[in-house]
C-alpha positions in Angstrom: 19.6 -107.5 62.6 19.2 -104.1 63.8 17.2 -103.0 66.8 17.5 -99.0 66.7 13.6 -98.8 67.3 14.2 -100.6 70.5 17.1 -98.4 71.8 16.4 -95.2 70.0 16.2 -93.0 73.2 18.1 -90.1 74.5 20.5 -92.1 77.1 21.5 -94.4 74.6 22.6 -92.0 71.8 24.2 -89.8 74.6 26.4 -93.0 75.3 27.2 -94.0 72.0 27.8 -90.4 70.9 30.4 -89.9 73.9 32.0 -93.1 73.3 32.4 -91.5 69.1 33.9 -88.5 70.7 36.2 -90.7 72.8 37.1 -93.1 69.6 35.8 -96.2 71.9 33.7 -98.9 70.8 30.7 -99.2 72.9 27.9 -101.7 73.3 24.8 -102.7 75.2 25.1 -106.4 76.7 24.2 -109.1 78.7 21.0 -109.4 80.4 19.9 -106.0 79.3 19.9 -107.0 76.1 18.2 -110.4 76.6 15.2 -108.8 78.3 15.0 -106.1 75.7 14.6 -109.0 73.2 12.1 -110.9 75.3 10.1 -107.9 76.3 10.6 -108.2 79.8 11.2 -104.8 81.6 14.6 -104.2 83.0 16.0 -100.9 84.4 19.5 -102.4 85.0 21.5 -101.4 81.8 25.0 -103.1 81.1 27.3 -100.9 78.9 30.9 -102.5 77.7 33.5 -100.3 76.2 36.5 -101.5 74.4 39.3 -99.7 76.6 38.7 -98.0 80.3 35.5 -98.4 81.3 35.6 -96.4 84.7 37.2 -93.4 82.7 34.4 -93.7 80.1 31.7 -93.8 83.1 33.5 -90.7 84.9 33.3 -88.8 81.3 29.4 -90.0 80.8 28.9 -88.8 84.6 30.0 -85.3 83.4 28.2 -85.3 80.3 24.6 -86.1 82.0 25.2 -83.4 84.5 22.6 -83.2 87.6 21.3 -86.2 88.4 24.0 -88.4 87.7 25.7 -90.5 90.7 28.8 -92.5 90.0 30.1 -95.5 92.2 33.4 -97.0 91.0 34.5 -100.3 92.0 38.2 -100.3 90.8 39.2 -104.0 92.2 36.6 -105.0 88.9 37.5 -102.5 86.7 33.8 -101.5 86.7 31.4 -98.3 87.7 27.7 -98.0 88.3 26.3 -94.8 87.2 22.5 -93.7 88.4 20.8 -91.4 86.4 16.9 -90.6 88.0 15.6 -94.0 87.9 18.1 -95.9 85.5 21.1 -97.7 86.7 23.9 -97.8 83.9 26.8 -100.6 84.8 29.9 -99.8 82.7 32.8 -102.2 82.3 35.6 -102.2 80.1 35.8 -105.3 77.7 38.0 -107.9 79.2 39.2 -111.7 79.0 39.2 -113.8 82.0 41.1 -116.9 83.1 40.6 -118.8 86.6 42.5 -120.8 88.9 41.2 -124.0 90.3 40.1 -122.8 93.7 38.3 -119.8 92.7 36.0 -118.4 91.0 37.5 -114.8 91.1 39.1 -114.4 87.6 42.3 -113.0 86.4 41.0 -110.0 84.4 43.0 -108.6 81.3 42.0 -106.1 78.9 40.1 -107.3 75.7 38.2 -107.1 73.0 34.4 -107.4 72.3 35.0 -111.3 71.0 36.9 -111.8 74.4 34.3 -110.2 76.5 31.4 -112.4 74.8 33.2 -115.3 75.3 33.2 -115.0 78.9 29.9 -114.7 79.3 28.0 -117.5 80.8 25.3 -118.4 78.7 24.6 -117.6 75.0 21.6 -115.4 75.4 23.7 -113.7 77.8 26.3 -112.9 75.4 24.1 -110.8 72.9 25.4 -107.3 72.3 23.8 -104.2 70.6 26.2 -101.6 68.9 25.7 -98.1 70.2 28.4 -96.2 68.1 27.1 -94.1 65.5 28.3 -96.1 62.2 26.3 -99.3 64.0 23.8 -98.2 65.8 20.9 -100.4 66.6 23.1 -103.6 65.2 23.0 -106.9 67.1 26.3 -108.7 67.3 25.2 -112.6 67.9 28.5 -114.6 67.5 26.8 -117.9 69.4 23.4 -117.8 68.2 21.8 -116.3 71.2 19.0 -115.0 69.4 18.0 -118.2 68.1 18.6 -119.6 71.8 16.0 -116.9 72.9 13.2 -118.3 70.2 14.0 -121.8 71.0 13.9 -121.0 74.6 17.4 -122.8 74.9 19.8 -122.3 77.7 23.5 -123.3 76.9 27.4 -122.0 77.2 29.0 -119.9 74.1 32.3 -122.4 74.9 32.9 -125.7 76.5 30.2 -126.0 79.2 32.7 -128.2 81.4 35.2 -125.3 81.4 32.7 -122.6 81.6 31.2 -124.5 84.9 34.4 -125.3 86.3 35.7 -122.0 85.9 32.7 -120.5 87.7 30.5 -123.1 89.4 27.8 -120.4 90.4 27.1 -120.8 86.7 25.5 -124.1 87.1 23.0 -122.7 89.2 22.6 -119.7 87.3 21.7 -121.9 84.5 19.0 -123.4 86.3 17.8 -120.1 88.1 17.4 -118.8 84.2 15.4 -121.8 83.0 13.2 -121.7 85.9 12.5 -117.9 85.5 12.2 -117.8 81.8 10.8 -121.2 81.3 13.6 -122.7 78.9 15.1 -125.7 78.8 18.5 -126.6 79.4 20.5 -128.0 76.7 21.3 -131.7 77.1 25.0 -131.7 77.0 24.8 -128.3 79.3 22.9 -130.3 81.9 25.1 -133.4 81.8 28.2 -130.8 82.5 26.2 -129.5 85.6 26.2 -133.2 86.8 29.8 -133.6 86.0 31.0 -130.4 87.8 28.5 -130.2 90.5 31.2 -131.1 93.4 32.6 -127.6 91.8 29.7 -125.7 93.8 31.7 -126.6 97.1 33.6 -123.5 96.4 30.9 -121.0 96.0 29.9 -119.2 99.2 26.5 -119.9 100.9 25.6 -116.2 100.3 25.5 -116.7 96.6 24.1 -119.8 96.7 21.2 -118.7 98.8 20.9 -115.5 96.6 20.2 -117.9 93.6 17.8 -120.1 95.6 15.7 -117.0 96.5 15.2 -116.0 92.9 14.4 -119.8 92.2 11.8 -119.4 95.0 10.4 -116.3 93.7 9.9 -117.5 90.1 6.2 -118.0 88.3 7.0 -122.3 88.9 9.5 -122.4 91.4 9.6 -126.5 91.6 10.8 -126.2 88.2 14.4 -124.9 89.8 14.2 -127.4 92.7 13.6 -130.5 90.3 16.7 -129.5 88.2 18.8 -129.0 91.0 18.0 -132.6 92.0 18.4 -133.8 88.6 22.0 -132.4 88.6 22.9 -133.6 91.8 23.2 -130.1 93.1 20.6 -130.5 95.8 22.1 -132.9 98.5 25.1 -130.7 98.1 23.5 -127.2 99.0 20.3 -128.2 100.6 20.7 -131.6 101.9 17.7 -131.3 104.3 15.5 -130.7 101.3 17.3 -133.5 99.4 16.3 -136.1 102.8 12.7 -135.6 101.8 12.6 -137.6 98.6 11.1 -141.1 98.2 8.8 -143.4 99.5 8.6 -146.2 101.8 6.4 -148.9 101.8 5.2 -151.5 104.7 2.4 -154.1 104.4 1.7 -152.5 101.0 0.9 -149.0 102.3 3.2 -146.2 101.2 3.1 -142.5 102.5 3.4 -139.6 99.7 6.8 -138.1 98.7 7.3 -135.4 100.8 10.0 -134.0 98.6 7.3 -133.8 95.9 4.4 -132.8 97.5 6.3 -129.7 99.2 7.1 -128.6 95.8 3.4 -129.0 94.4 2.6 -126.7 98.0 5.3 -124.4 96.9 3.9 -123.9 93.1 0.5 -123.5 95.0 1.6 -120.5 97.2 3.3 -119.1 93.9 -0.2 -118.1 92.4 -1.0 -116.6 95.5 1.7 -114.6 97.1 5.3 -112.8 95.9 6.3 -112.9 99.6 9.7 -114.4 99.8 9.7 -115.6 103.1 6.2 -117.1 102.8 7.4 -119.2 100.3 10.2 -120.3 102.2 8.1 -121.4 104.8 5.9 -123.1 102.2 9.0 -124.7 101.1 9.9 -125.8 104.8 6.7 -126.4 106.1 7.0 -130.6 106.1 10.9 -130.3 106.6 10.5 -132.2 109.8 8.8 -135.1 108.5 12.2 -137.5 107.5 13.4 -137.3 111.3 9.6 -138.0 112.6 8.4 -140.7 110.1 7.6 -143.9 112.1 5.4 -147.1 111.1 3.2 -147.9 113.7 0.9 -151.2 113.6 -2.6 -150.5 113.0 -2.0 -146.7 112.4 0.6 -147.0 109.3 3.0 -144.2 108.9 2.8 -141.3 111.1 5.0 -138.5 111.6 4.1 -137.0 114.9 5.3 -133.7 116.2 7.3 -133.2 112.6 5.7 -129.3 112.6 7.7 -128.8 116.2 10.6 -130.6 114.9 10.6 -128.7 111.7 10.5 -125.5 113.2 13.7 -126.0 115.3 15.4 -127.3 112.0 14.8 -123.6 110.4 17.1 -121.9 112.4 20.2 -124.4 111.5 19.0 -124.1 107.7 19.0 -120.6 107.7 22.4 -120.5 109.6 23.7 -123.0 106.9 22.5 -120.9 103.9 23.5 -117.6 105.6 19.7 -116.2 105.0 18.6 -113.4 107.7 18.4 -114.8 111.1 15.8 -111.6 112.6 12.5 -111.3 111.5 12.3 -113.4 108.5 13.6 -116.3 110.3 11.0 -115.8 113.1 8.2 -115.6 110.6 9.4 -118.8 108.8 9.8 -120.4 112.3 6.3 -119.7 113.1 4.7 -120.7 109.8 6.2 -124.0 110.0 5.3 -124.4 113.7 1.4 -123.5 112.9 0.8 -124.8 109.8 -1.1 -128.0 111.0 -3.6 -125.9 113.1 -5.8 -124.5 110.3 -5.5 -128.0 108.7 -6.7 -129.8 112.4 -9.7 -127.0 112.2 -10.6 -127.7 108.9 -11.0 -131.4 109.5 -12.7 -131.1 112.7 -15.4 -129.2 114.2 -14.6 -125.8 114.1 -15.2 -124.1 117.9 -15.0 -120.7 118.6 -12.3 -121.5 121.2 -9.9 -123.0 118.9 -10.1 -120.3 116.3 -9.4 -117.9 119.0 -6.2 -119.9 120.1 -5.2 -120.0 116.5 -5.7 -116.2 115.8 -3.8 -115.6 119.4 -1.0 -117.6 118.2 -0.5 -116.5 114.7 -1.3 -112.5 115.2 -0.6 -110.6 112.4 0.5 -113.7 110.3 -2.9 -115.1 110.3 -3.7 -114.6 107.0 -0.3 -115.7 105.5 -0.7 -119.1 107.5 -4.3 -119.5 105.9 -2.7 -118.9 102.6 0.0 -121.6 103.1 -2.1 -124.2 104.7 -4.9 -123.8 101.8 -2.1 -124.2 99.1 -1.4 -127.5 101.3 -4.1 -129.2 99.7 -2.8 -131.5 97.2 -5.1 -134.5 97.2 -6.0 -135.9 93.9 -9.4 -136.8 95.8 -11.8 -133.9 94.6 -14.5 -134.6 97.0 -11.7 -134.5 100.0 -10.4 -131.3 98.5 -13.9 -129.6 98.4 -14.8 -130.5 101.9 -11.3 -129.2 103.0 -12.0 -125.9 101.1 -15.2 -125.4 102.1 -14.0 -125.9 105.7 -11.6 -123.3 105.4 -14.1 -120.9 104.2 -15.7 -121.5 107.6 -12.4 -121.1 109.6 -11.9 -118.0 107.7 -15.4 -116.4 108.3 -15.0 -117.3 111.9 -11.5 -115.3 112.1 -13.4 -112.5 111.0 -16.0 -112.5 113.3 -14.3 -113.4 116.3 -11.6 -110.9 115.4 -14.3 -108.1 115.3 -16.0 -109.3 118.3 -13.4 -110.2 120.7 -10.1 -108.2 119.5 -7.9 -111.3 119.8 -5.3 -110.4 117.4 -1.9 -110.0 119.0 -3.9 -109.2 122.3 -2.6 -109.3 125.8 -4.9 -110.1 128.8 -6.1 -106.5 129.8 -5.1 -107.2 133.8 -1.2 -107.4 133.5 1.2 -108.6 135.9 1.8 -105.2 137.6 -2.0 -104.8 138.2 -2.0 -108.2 139.7 1.0 -108.0 142.4 -0.2 -104.5 143.0 -4.1 -106.1 143.8 -2.3 -109.0 146.2 0.6 -107.6 147.4 2.3 -110.1 145.4 6.1 -110.0 144.3 7.1 -111.0 141.2 6.5 -115.0 141.1 5.0 -118.0 139.5 1.5 -117.6 141.0 1.3 -114.0 139.1 2.1 -115.7 135.9 -0.3 -118.6 136.8 -3.3 -116.0 137.4 -2.4 -113.9 134.3 -2.3 -117.0 132.2 -6.1 -118.5 133.7 -7.5 -115.0 132.3 -5.8 -115.3 129.2 -7.4 -118.8 128.7 -10.6 -117.8 130.0 -10.9 -115.2 127.0 -9.5 -117.3 124.5 -12.2 -120.0 125.6 -15.0 -117.2 125.5 -15.3 -117.8 129.5 -15.0 -114.0 129.9 -15.1 -111.2 127.0 -12.0 -109.3 126.3 -12.5 -106.0 128.8 -10.9 -105.1 131.9 -13.7 -105.1 134.4 -14.7 -108.6 133.3 -11.1 -109.9 133.4 -10.4 -107.9 137.0 -13.7 -109.8 138.3 -12.2 -113.2 137.2 -9.1 -112.6 138.6 -10.8 -111.6 142.0 -12.8 -114.9 142.0 -9.9 -117.4 140.8 -7.7 -115.5 143.4 -10.1 -116.0 146.2 -10.0 -119.7 145.0 -6.3 -119.6 145.8 -6.8 -118.2 149.2 -5.8 -114.8 147.9 -7.5 -111.5 149.1 -6.8 -108.0 147.8 -4.4 -105.8 150.2 -6.9 -102.7 149.7 
């Protein structure tokens, strides 16, 4: 099969001509070829040369001239060349062998065949020749093109060896299946199950990187069901695995919170590509296994699961080596607050409750509302309709009160310094109490959010405490 029409561009002819001059075989390979055949956009070009990849990259940098930047990774024998908006990763063809306790291979120079043999999946072992004598020719020793057409993930060689050598490939198989909408071949899937314990030698950073890619897929639940089916989930994410299952007492059962969380995650994926909002959605009910109780007359309860869940988020982020700065704070906030709009949508929507929600959520109110709307997974269409209509009412109230009262991220217009100066008070609990009373009065609609009204209210409540202005 010849693919000249897909690669008939200046950069590929330049690479191929240079390889001819240096007497080297040169090929496009891996993910770039896969995405080219799937008509998926990809800026990252993978090139393999049969010879010294770093020396070839240095020669290519000179050939490209101004605008080319080169980074060399001698430990791995690879180089990355940036040319305007294009990134080209260049490596010498190699064969690999592994020790049992590491996924880092022992590398030797090899042929194109050796290089294709070491690839993780047949769809990533495809190569396209760039030399002039065979420019555009597809080299497909493992039937990768057919697997692309049948949407199949399988390994080029024995899957047990492939996954034992580099256990991260097990998660990559699941990630590709999720991203591309492919199926993992049965014998490959079973091999993941057999080798699942090998995942323990993989760093948490690598695991979380694959989890992030699964979470960002069009339908992320596919990946988590596969992680569960292969036995990887309890090894890499025990807190999520603990959500599985349904308990029944006196004929009353609760819903499967694992299934529910994945439904909500798929719902949010239709609304937002924000990674951390998707993480918050996945974790919104993570506290339920630890708060599940059976109460006579009430049935199954999960009291304070939002509070317990928000505390668990930090431990999960630390365990998976996820960022502990703003992303963590955002996810914690979403998990803590996710019940608030739902309670509002079930009850009478008061201005006071909406003001408090707006104050607590701040700039994240839109994300919170999106999460909560995604949380409606009932099969009862009347219930869904009622919830949806009430959510719209909450949204309208949020807009109206924001325009009227400027509550989002507000601080009481009379601050602690002014309270201390007015009454000659030192820093103390009473100053904080007066400030909190002003805030509550604004949130409850007793006074408007303005300095004059807030200061008059301060004088009134201070007088009730026996405090008089010093001047």
